[in-house]
N, C-alpha and C positions, 0 to 999 in steps of 0.2 A: 883176558876178560873173565870176570867171575859173575855172570848174570844170575847165579843161584843165590847170591846174597845181596841184601839191600839195606839202606838206612831209611828209617821211617821217622819223620818229624811230627810230633803232636804238640799243640799248645793248649793251655788251660788257664782259667782265671785264678787257680789256687795251687801253689807249689806243693803243699802237703798232699792234696788230692792226687796230683799228677805223680808224685813219688810213690804213693800207695798203689795207684793204678799200674805203674811200671813194675813195682815189686810183684804184683799178681801176674803180670805177663811173663816175667822171668820165672816165677814159681811154676807156671803152667807151661813153660818151655816154648812160648810163642816168640820169645826173643832171648838172645843170650845176655844182653845187657841194655842198660839205658843210661845215657849221660844227661843229667838234669842241669838246667840253668834256671835258677830261681826267679830271676827278674829280667824280663825283656820288655821293651816298649813296643807296643803294637798300635799301629794307626790304620784304621780300616773303615770302610763304609758298610753299614748294615741297615737295610730298610729305610734308606734315604738320609740317615744321619751319619756324621763322621764321628768316630770314637778315637780316643787317644788314651790307652789303658796299659797298665802293667799286667803282664802275664808270665807264666812259667813255660818252659819249653823242654822237651826231651828228645834226644836222638837215640832211637832204638836200632840195634843191629840184629838182623833176622834173615831167615830164608826168604827169598822172593815169593815162594809158594805160600808163605804164611801171611803175606801182606793183606789179602782179602779178609782173613780171619781177624786180624788186628783192626782193620777198618770196621768190620761188623761189630766187634766188641766195643770199640770206641763209640760208635753211633748209639749203642744200647746204653752205655754207662756214663757217658760224658755229660757234664752239666749244660753244655751249649746245644742249641737246636741243630746247628751245622758246625761240628768241630773241624778244626784244621788237622787233617791227616794227609801227609804227602810222602811218597816214597821215591827214592832215587837208587838205581842199581849201583852197586859198588863195582867199579870197573877194574880196580887194582888195589893191592894192599899187601901187607905182610902175610905170606902164605900160611904161616902157622896160626895167625890171628883169624884169618878167614876160615880155616879148618875148625878152629875153636867155635866160631859162630855156628857152623854146621853141627858140630858135636853136641853143643848145648841146647839146640832146638830140635823139635821133632815134628814130623808131619802130623796134622790133625788126624785122629783115628789110629795113630801108631801106638 
């Protein structure tokens, strides 16, 4: 198990906004990388209405301890009132890649 690393999924209405946001997170060392998918189909209910829209999605790789900081930043900067941000611990993977995630991220305040 590698509970110290997680994958964080964020969706957004605009692929370019999401790519720019991801780039900032990487530059600020809140995540090691982001794998962007420009077009997904999202079907959801919001305030009583059903929506069927195209969105973008990114999967970030980060330290589990940084997830709350990513959530806070997303809530401040995201165009949605309630953005989708969900994290899943990475339970296994290429040891060298998992170490790279740790090497490329830093604790806030470090």
